[in-house]
N, C-alpha and C positions, 0 to 999 in steps of 0.2 A: 269619366271626365276626359275631354279631349286635349290634345297637346297645347292649344292655346291657352285653356284653363290652367293646365299644369305650369305652364310658363308665367302666367300671372300670379300663381299661388307660390311659386319659388321667388319670384321677385319680391313680393310681400315679406317672404321669410327674410331674404336678404336684407330688405329695408328695415324689419324689426330688428335683426341682429346687429346692423348698423347703427340703428337708433339706439339700443341699448348700450352699445360700446361708446357711444358719443356722450348721452345723457345721464347714464347711470355710472359707468365705468370711468367717464372723464377722459377717453381717448380723443387725441386730435386727429383730423381727417388722414393726416399722413400715416398715423398709427394704424386706423383703421384699414386703409389701403393696403398696408404691410401685412396686417392681421388677415384679412379676406382675400389677399392675392388679386387685387385690382387696382386701377389707377385712382390717383387722388380725385379726379374728375367724377369717376364713378361713385367712389364714396361718397363726395358732395351730393351727388344726384339722390343716392339711396337715403341718406340723412334727411334730405328734403321731402323725399316720397313718404317717409314715416311720419313726417309732421302733416303733410298734406291729407293723407289717408287717414288721418285721427288715430294714428298707433300709439302717438307720443301725448301721455297727460303727465302725470307726476312720474310715471313708471311706464315702461313698454307694456302695452296691454294687448299685444299679438302674440298668440300661441304659437312658438317656433316648433316645427314638426319634429326635429330631433330630440328636443326637450320632452315633447309628449310622449314620444315612443319610449324614451329611456324611463320616463315616470310610470307608464303602463307596464313595462316589462319589470321594473322594480316591485311594483305594486303586487303584480301577480306571483313573481318569485319568492317574496318575503311574506306575502299574506298581510300586507299592510293597508289600513283603512284610509290612509291619505298620503299621497306623495306629490311633491311639486319639485319639478327640476328647472333651474334657471340657467341660462348662458354662461358659459365660462369665459373668462378674460384671459387668454394664454400669456398676456404680458404681466398678469397682476400675481402677486403672492398672498393677497388678502384671504383671510379667511372668513370675512363677514361680507364683502362686497356681493350684492345680487340677492343672497339668501336672508340679508337684514331686511331689505325691501321687500321682499316677498312674504317673509314673516310677519312684517308690519301689515301688510294688506290683509293677511289671514286673521291676525288678532282684531285689526279694524272691523273687519266683516263680522266676527263673532260679537263683538262690543255692540255693533249696529242693532243686533236683535232686540225687539222689545221684549222678548220673553227672558225672565231672569235666568242668569246662568252664574256658575262657580268657575272661575278661572284660576288655575294654579300656574305659579311662575317660578322658574328656577333661577338661575344666575349664570354670570359669564359674559364674555366680551360680545359674542354674536347678539345673545338676548338684549344686551344694553344697547347695541347699536340698531336693533329693531325697535325698541321702545322709543328711541329718539327721534324714530321717523314717523310716529304716531302724530295725528293732528290733534289739537284739543276736543275733547268731546265731553259731553254731559251723560254719564251713565250710571245715574244713581240705583237703577235696578239690579245692578249686578254687584258680585262679591269676587274681589281679586285677592287670593291667598299665596303667601310665599312659602315654598316648601323647605326653604333653607334658613338658617340663622343670619343674622346681619351684622354681627359683631366679630371684627379682627382680634388676633391674638394680643395686640397691643391695647385693646379696649376701643378702638376707634370703629367707624362704621365701615364696613365692608364695601369697597369701591365699585364692585360689579354686582352687588346686591341692587335689583331694579325696583323692589316693590313701591318704595317712596316716589321714585320718579314717575312711575306708572300710575300712581294714585293721582299725583298731581296733573298728569296729562288727561286723563279720562274721567276723572272725579267719580269714581266708583268707590264703595266700601272697600277698604284695604285692610288685609290682616297679616301683619308682618310677624315673624317669627324672632322676638327679641332674646336671642340666644347666641353664644359664640358658635362658629360654623362647626368647629371640632373642639369638643370638650377636653379638659386636661387629663381625664380618667374616665373609664367606664361608669364607674360610680358617681361621679359628677354628672356624666350624661343622664343616668337613670333619675336622679334627683331633679335636674333642670325639667325633663320632659313630663315628671310627674306633678309640676306646678300646676295649680287650678286655672291659672291664666292661659296657661299653653295647650291644655287639653282641648278646648274649643276648636283651636287653630288647628291642631292634629286631626280632629274630626272632620273639619271643614275640607281640609286638603285631600283627605280620603274621598270625599264626595264630589271632587272637581269634575265637571263635565268635560273640560278640555285643559291641557296643561302644556305648557311650552317649555322646553329644557334645552339647555346646551349640553356637548359633550366634550370633555376636557381631557387631553391626551397625557400620557405619563411618561413623556420623554424628557430629556435634560431641562427643558424650558417647560414643565408642566405648570399650568396655571396655579394648582394647590400649592407647589412649591415657590413660585415666583411671587405669589401674593401673600406667602409667609404663614400659610396656614398649616403647613408641615415642614419638617426640618430636612436637610439633605439626606441624613442617615434613614429617615423614615421613608423618603422617596427611593432610595436604593433598596430599602426592605421590600417595599411594595413591588418594585420591578423584579426582585430576585424571587418572590412569590408568585410572579406570573401577571401582575397587574398591567395593563395597557391603557386603561382609560377610566374616567370617573364621571358619574352624573349626580350633581348636587352633593358632592363629597364621597359617595359610595364608590369604592374602586372595585372593578371588576376584570376577569382575564380575557382572555382571546374566545373562550366558550361563552362569555356572558355570565360566568358564576362569580358571586362576590367572594372578594378575598377575605379569608378568615383572620380576625384580630387585627393587629398593628394599628391601623388608624380607624377600621371600619367600625370597631367596638366603641368608638369616640365620637362618631359623627352625629350631629344633633338634628339633622334633616329629617322630615317627616318620609315615610315610605312613598314610593311612586305610587299613584292612584291606579285601581285595576284597568288593565288593558282590554278586559272582556266587556266591562261596563262603560268606559270613557275613552277619550282620545288623548294620547300622550305623544306629543310632536316633538322630534329632536331637529334642532338647527344646527347642521354640522357640515363641513366641506374640507377638503385638503388632504394631503397625503399623510401628514402626521396624525390626523383624525381617524383615518381609513379603518385601522384594526378596531378602534372602539365602536365605530357607526356598523361595521360588519358584526360585531359580537352583539350589538344592541338590537339589530333588526333580526339576527338569527335566533337569539334567545328570546325575543319579543320584550324587552325591556321597554322597547317603545313600539306603538303601532302606527306611527306617522313619521313623516321624514321631509323636511325641505333642505335641498342640497343642489349643487351646480352639476352640470352635465359631464364634467371631468371626473368628479367623484363618483357619480352615478355609472359612468361607464366601467371605472374601476372595480366598483362593487360587483356589477355583472360579470367582469371578466375573470374575478377571482373565484367565482363558483367553480 
C-alpha cells in the first residue's frame, strides 16, 4: 500500500474513532479534541467525515486498526473462538459503554439467522445494557434460555436477570429459571434443581449453541453483594478463599478454579455450556474485572470475549 493510501486509511480510522466518541460515548467536540490531541475544528471535520463516508449508522461500523490488532492477538494468545475489541473512552469509567452496543450487534446477528438456535443468557449490568440495545424482532424459530435463577432473596424479581426483557424484545420462546439465584442451603438447591419443571430448562441450557454472560468482580462493590444475594461475611469468606470473580453466581479464583463450599454449593445456576461444542461469550471490561477476565480466558471458562481496547491491552501486558 502506498503512502497516499496509508494516509487515507489512517484518516478514516481517526474519523471512526471520533465518530464513536461522539455518537456512542456522547463526548462533545471539545472533549474529542482533547482526547485525540487535535483542534476542535479538526474534531468537527472528522465527525463529519465519519458521517459522509457512511461509517455512522446506529453504531460505528468501521473497524479500527488497533482494535482489530488487539482482537487478533487476544484470540491467538488465549485460543479464543471469538474476540471483539471496541474503542475505549479515556474519559469514561463505565463498564458497559461500547461493549454493550457490540454485544447487542452480535446477539442481533445470531437471532437474524433463519436456522433455529438455542441461545443461553446469563445476567448482570452489561448484559442488561446490551439487551436494551436490541431492536424489536420476531424470532419464533429460536429458544432463549436463562442460565440463572430470577428470584432475589426477598422474593422479588432479580433486577439484572434479562430473560423476560429479551423475550419481550425478540419474541423468541423463552425458558426462565424460576429459582432463587442462591438457595438457602445445599439441600434446598438439590431439591429445587430436581423439580420436573426445572429439568428441561437445565437440559436446554447445556445444549445452547451460543451463550452470552457477564463477569462480576468480587471487590468491595461486588454485584453479588450489592444486589443482596450474599452477605458481607460471605463476601469476605469468598475473598479469603481466593475468589476474584463470578459468572452467573459461580465464584472462582485467579486460576479459574471454582471455590469450594461457602456459596458455590448453593448456587442454583445451570452449569456453563461446553466450550468445546458451543460458544460462550463474556462481555466484560475495566480494571476491577481484569483478574476475573484473565482467569476466565486462561482456564477456558469462556471461549469468546467482547471487551474494550484498554482492557485488551492490559490482558496482553499481564502475560
